[in-house]
N, C-alpha and C positions, 0 to 999 in steps of 0.2 A: 302743792305742787308735789312735794315729795312723795306723797301718797301716788299720785299719777305716774310718777317717774317708777316708782317700785313695781308697778304692775306693768310696764311698757316693758319692751325685748331690751335685754343689757348691752345694747350698743355703745360705743363711746360716747355719743351726743347725750344719750340719758345719763351716764354715770358722769359726764361734766356737769350737766346742769344740776344733779343731786349734790355733787359737791359743792357748786356756788352756792345752793341752797345752804347747804349747813354752816358754810362761811357767813351767810349774812344772818343765819340764825345767831352764831356766837357773837357778832359784832353787835347785834339787836341787843341782845342779853348786855353786852356792855357797856351799851347807851342808858341802859334802864340804871344799872347799879351806879354809873357817875350821876344822873339826874337825882338819884336819891342822896348821895353823898355829897352834892351839889360841887362838884370838879369842873366848871367850865370848860377851862382850858383844856383837861383831859379829853373831854368830849370832843372839841372843836378838831382834835387830833384823830381820834376815831371817828367822827363824821365825815372829815376827808376822805378818810379810807374807805368808808361805807360808800360815798359819791364816787370815788376812784372808779373808771372802767377796767376792771379785771380783766374783761374777756375780750377786751381790744389788744391785739397783737400782730404784730408785722411778722409773718410767717415766710421764711425762706424755703422754696420750693425747690426739693433738688432732684437732680437726673437720677433716678432708680435704675435697678438693673434691668436691662431690655430683654437679656437672652444669654446664653451659656458661654462663658469665654470673653464678652464684648467687655473689652477697659474705657474704652472712649468711642465716641463718635464725632461726625462732623453735623453741625448743624446747618441746613439746607434753606429754612423758611421759616419766618416768625407769621403767626396769625393773627399777634396783638402787639400791642404798642403800648407804651408806659399811659398812665393814666386810665386805660380801657376798665370798665367792669365786668366781670368774669361771673360765671357759674359753675359748680362742682361738674365735671364730667367736660367742660368746655376744651377744645381743641386748643393747645397752646403753639406749639411750633412742630417742625419735622425735621428728624434726624435721620442719618445715614450712616450705617457702620459696614464694614466689608463681609456681612452676613444679609442685612436686611435693610429695607428703608422704615420708621415707625414713625406714628404720628404720636405726639405726647399729648396726654388728658390731665386737666388740672383735678386735684384732688380737696383744693376748696373752693368758696366762694368769696368774691371781696374786689378790692380794686389792685390794680397791677402797680405799684410803685416804681420798680426798678426792673431792668432788663440787665443781666449780666453778661451776655454774649453778642457777638453779631453776626449776620449769616456769613457761612464759610469758617467759621472758628470751629476749632478741636475742642471736646466738651469731654472732660473725665467722669464716668461713673460717678455719683456721690457729689459732685460740685451744685452749686446753687445755679439754676435758671434763671429764676426770679425772686422778687420779694412781692408778697400780697399782704395787703392790709384785709382781714378776715372780715371784716363788718364794711367793706367798701369806700371808708375813709382813713386816714391816718391821723394818727395822735396828734395835736399839737405840742409844742415844745414844752408847755406850761404842764399838759396832761401826762406827758409819759413819765416823769419820774414819779408821778402820785400812782400810776398804773404798776410801775416797777415796785413801789414800796408796799402796795397790796399785795402783790404775788409773792414777795420775800416774806412779808409779816405772815401770810397764809400758811406758807409752807415752813416756816421757822418754829411754826407750833408744836410741830409732831418732830423737827430735826432731819436728820438725812441717815441713811444706811446703804451698805457696800455689799452687792448683790453679787455672786460669780455667775458669768456666763460660759455655760459649757458647749461643746462641739458635736452638736446632733448629730444621729444619723443620715448621712446624706445619699444611700444608694445602697443597694442589696450586697452584702458580701465584703462593703468596705468597712477595714477595722482603725485605717489610719491614711491620712495625708500628709502631702508635703506643703507648708507653710510657703506661697509662692511671693506675696505682696501686701504689705499693711496700708490700708488707707487712712487710719486713724493715727495719733501717737497720744502718748499717756498727757493727762490735762486736758484733752479736747473735749468737749461738750458733744454729744450723738445724741440722735432723734430716733424714734422707733423706727425700725424697718431700712434704716442708712448701712449704707456698706460699711463694714469693718475690716474685712481682709479676703483675700482671694487665695482658696485652697485648690490644691491638684491631686487627683489620685490615678490610679492607673487606667481608669476608666473616663474621667471627665475634668473639667474644671469648674469648680463652682463658686460663685460670690457668696459670701457670709455676711448676714444683716443681721442688725439688734433687736433684740426683743424688747428693751428697755429704752427709756429718755433719760439721759442726764451725764455724770460726767465720767469720762474712762480713767479711773484711778492706777490701774494696772495692766500690762502685756504680758504673757507669762510666756511667750514664744518670740524668736528672733527669725526675720526669714531665711528658707530653706531648712528650718528645722522640721522635725514630724511630729504630727501632733496625733494623738488617739482620740478616735470617736468617745465622748464622756468625760474627757479630762474639760481644765477650765483653760478657755483662751484669754479671756479678759475679765477684768473687775471694774463694774459699772458704779456709781455712787448715784442714788435714786433718794427723791424726798421719801422720807419715813412720816406717810401721812396717816398711819394708823390702820391705812386700808390700801389694798394691792392696785386699785383702780386709780389710785389720787396721784401714783408714782408717774404715770405715764402721763396723767391729765397735767400737771404742772410743769412738766419738763418744756414742752415746746414753749412756755412763756418764759421760762429761765434763758433758755438757749438763745443765744445772740444769732441775729440773723445774716451770717457771712458764711462765705462758701466754704465748701468741704477742703480739710487740706489738700494740698498738691500730691498728686499722685508720683509715684517713684518709678511707673513704668514709663514716663517719657523718655525720649530719645536725648543723648547727651547735648548741653548748650553748643551752638558752635564757638568756633575762638573769637568772634567778635561780641560775644554774649549773649546773642538771640537764639532762642530756638528754631530748630529746621521747621518750616511749615508742610505739611503734608497731610492727605487724607488719610484715615481709618487704611484703607487697603494698602496704600503705598507703605505705611509703616511696617505693616504685616508682610510683608513681600519682603522689604529690607531686613528684618529681622531673619525671614527665613534662609535670607541669601548672605548673611553674617557681616554686613554692610551698615557700618555709623552714618545716619542720615546728615549728621552735622557737616560731613566731608563730603557730600554731594552737594555741586553746583545746581540750582534750581532754575528750571527756566519756564515755568509757570507765572502767572500772577503774582505780583509784590513777594517774588523768588520763592515761589511754592515749589516742593520737589515732586515732580512729576513720575508715573510708573516709566515711562522713556528714559527718565533722566538716571532713575536707578538699573535699568538694565546697559545703559549706555557706559555707565561708571564701571558695573560689572565685567561687560566686555572690554573696556579700556585695560582694567587690571589684569584678566587674564591673558588678553592678548601681546604683554609687555616682556616678552622673554630676558632671562638672565643674558647678559651680553657676555661673551666669550672672552678670554683674557687676550688683550691686545698685543702684548708682546710674545711671542712663541719661538723656538728654537728653530732657527733654518733646517730645512732639507737637506739630509746628506746627499740623496741623489736627486736632483732636480728634475731627471726626465720622467721620475716617477710621480704618479698620480695622489694629490693629495688626500690622506685620508680624512673626510668629514668629522668634523666636530659635533657631537650629539650630545645636549644636554639634558638627562633623563631628569623625566618628570617626579617630583617627592611624593614620597608616601604621606598618606594624610590618614590620622584616626578619627573616625567619626563616632561622637557619641550621641545615642539613642536619647533625646530629651522629649520627643513630644509623646502626648499621652497613649496615642495610638500605636507608636512604636513600643512603648514600656510596657503597654498591655498583652502584646503579642508575644514578647518575651517573658511574661511571668505565665502567660496562658500555656507556652510550650515547654518551659521547665515543669511547670505543674503535670503536662500530660506525660513527661516521662516516669511519673510513677504508677502508670495506668498500664495494666496489661493490655494490649490491643488484640484483638481478631480480626479478620478481615474476609469477606466474600466477595468476588466479583461475578456480574451476570452481564449477557447480552438480550438488550431489549430492541424488540422490533416497532419504532415510534411510528409507521406509516399512517395507520389508522388515526391515531391522535393529529400527527402535522395534517391529514386531509380535513378533519373535524375542524381545525385552527385557520388554515387556508379559506373555508367555507363560510367563517363566522368573522372572519376580520374587518371584512367589508363593512358587512352591516350594523359592529360593533364601533366601528369608525365613524359609521353616520349616523347612530342614533346616540353613543355615549361620547362621542369625540373622543376617545382615545384608541392605541392600539393593543391589539391585544397578543399576548408573546407566549410561547410554548412553556415557560420557566411557571406561568400562572396554573397552567395545565397539570403539571408534574407535581407543583406546591401541594395541591387539592388532591393528586392521587396520592401523594404522601401520608396527606391527613387521614384519607379513609383508609389505606394500609395500617395506619396506627390503631385504628377503630378495633381491626380484628387482631392485633397483636399489641396490646398497652404497654407490656413490659419495654418496648422500647423507648417509649416516651417519659423516661425516670433520670433519677440523680442519684449516684450512690454517696451515702451521707455517713455511713458508720465507717471502722476500723477493723483490723485483724480480730481484736478481741470481742467488739460488738458490732457485727456488719449489720447494717440496714442501709435503704435505699426509699426516695421518695416516689410514688406514681404517681403523676400528674394529669389532671383532668382536662386541662387546657391544651391543644395544640400550637404552641407558640414556636414557630418554626423560625431558625435563623437562618438567612441567606446573603450568603456572601455577596457584597456588592462593590466593584470596582469604582471609584469617584474619582475627583480631579483630585483629591486631596489622598488619595490612598485607598487600601482596602479598609472596609468596615465590614462590621458582621451586624447588621439590624435584625429583628424579628418581626414576623407578621401574625398578631396575637389572634387566640382563637379561632384557628384555620377549621375548626370542626364546624362552626357554626357560619363560616363565611361561602357565598357561591364563589365561582372562577371571576367573574367580574369584581366581586368585592375585594376578593386579593390582589388583582390587576392593579386596581385605584391605589390599594396600600403600597403596593410596589413601588407604582410611579411616585407617591407622595414622598417614601424613604429613599430614591433615588435623587429626587429635587434636593432633599433636604441635606444628603451625604455630600452633593455636588456643592452647595453654598456652605458646607458645614455647619449648618442648622438641627444636627440630630439630637435629641434630649435624652437625658439617661434613662426615660422609660422605653424610648424606642429601642435603644442598646441591651438594657437588661430583662430578664426574664423567661431567656429562651431555653426552650426544652429537648429540643432536637435541631439538626442542620442539616442543610442541602447546600451543597454549593456545585452553580453551573459553569464549571472550569472549561467545559467544552467552548463554549461561546468564545473565548480565548485561542484555545489551542488546549492540545493534548487528547490522546487516544485513551490514555490508562491514566490513573490518580491512587496515590495511597493516603486517602484523606486520616487528619489528625483530630482526635478529639480534643475538646477545648470549655471552660468555663464549667465542668464537672459533668455534661451530657452524655449520655450512655452511647447514643449513636449518631453518627454524622454519613453521609452519602455525598459522592462526588461522580457528577455526571460528565462522560466525554464526549469529544467530538463526535456528531452523526454522521457517517460515510457510508458509501453504497459497498454492498458487498455480494458474491454469488452465494446463493442460498439455495437449499435443496426444500419443495414445497411439500405438502402433503401428497399429491399426485407424482413425487417422485421427480419432479423437473425442477432444473435450474433456472433461479430467477433471482436477477437484481433486486435487492431488499436493502431498505436504509438498516443501519444498525447503529447502536447507542450502548456503549459499554456502561455500567453502573457499578461503583465500587463502594462498598461499607465498609466501616471501622466500628467496633464497639468495643464496651467497656467487660471485660471477661472477667469482671470479679461478680457480677451478676447476671451477665448476660450470655445465656448458653448458647451453641453453635446452631440448635436446632429453632429457637426462637428467631435469631437472626434469619436464617435461611425461611422460616413463614413469612417474615415480613418482607425477604426482599421476593418470595414467590407472587406475595399479596399488590407489592408494586407494580412488578412487571404485567401482572395480570388486568391492574388497572389502566395501566398505559397502553398496553395493545390491544384492549377491546374496552373503548371508551364508552360503547353502549350500554357495559354492565351498570354505568352510574345511574342510569335510569331506574335501576332498581333500588338504588338508597335516597331517591328522592321522596320528600315528606310534602 
């Protein structure tokens, strides 16, 4: 068996069987020694240890992290019931957050012993959903202590060790994060891939999961502390088996099948001692509006707080003006009209706490150190607009999507980059050692106005994409931005930017560089103006103003002007694109 396992891929299952084979080998050697020395009493204990079922274990199945920033979900539907036998990857339940609806699948095969939550319950990430007997039947009361003794004896042969858990790199350029919330406390048993804490950078909120199974000995940071990448977050006591693989093998058996510790992100308790019932979207709305859910009377089933309750509570609070003093001095001249009493609204200091707002502040502060240069150009997009109008009907019919002008403009920008690659770069040096990185991929950042505010994801590898491919990716990014589901990979990695601010309003713009990029463009509103054509006739033509800003540390005026000319040519003469097709 050991030889076969060594030849197999080093999966978790193979390592577990190899571990059990070694334990059984040691027990067999002990049996031989006892028989030789005629110690039947001790052999009875070893025989009982040998025949106990160490692989039988009741495993808690915890709700894993299902998306960026999601801390709790509402349980919509169960697909199983207690006593059912399930297989790995079988559907267990459906949960819903304020961003998406997700079906949870099982990581184990076995028998469902207990379901910890009911339909419509709010479940915190890391909490136990169900308990599973991994062999399809639960241990009898008599066998359970034996199995526990077996596991303890096997682990005790090597003792334990404390390993540091470091904060790994969680994104491009992120060197420090703020610790938002702990999901575990010192002394808790944790499993591999269990959520330990939530951290927030200026770009995203991330759940940190454990790489080890064992006992959490020490937490090195408190909530709201700043942690740097590479520093130790926690220390975890794991079984010292003599081999790294056994540490994660023995831990699930030693871990008690209990739910994860309660999350501190839950709203404060009501005055009556009960927690306010509300779905995750309602909790998010209340948090954004600064409303304590415990003070909102719920009108839903079982007193659940609805979205309408939160809005009504906010309206009632805002619509109750302060009362004017009741007793005022009598008017000296009764015939004179009374002066109206005006209660001036108070001033409010608004702290920027969301990740998007913090990222904008940081990016704009960094831009102050960059010397900007700008070029403005007028572009006649009539030919491209005619092409877009001719194609949008067939694209909608054949590909079931709308074809926008922005997709054409992004592709035109990528083709212009191919002529002047210098603009697709980032300055990385300093005054003593100036340098810049020239990027091969055209990852064009596009400003998107979403329901949650302005975000700037990027369309990657535009040099290899068609206009249809770019349109599909932009529709995906727009949907993800509206739902709050943009990933870190969607945001990071941009090499040059284009902002079509004209769709909102504004004829001219002065774009500001961000994220270290060398060039950013802003497109103004397209309008009709009288122009003189080649035959010196006055005609009405559409005009779009394009404004470019560049990092003048390594981008000179000639390079930016050549790039602007190339972009103008590709927009005004889209027929020229046929020459670039392969």
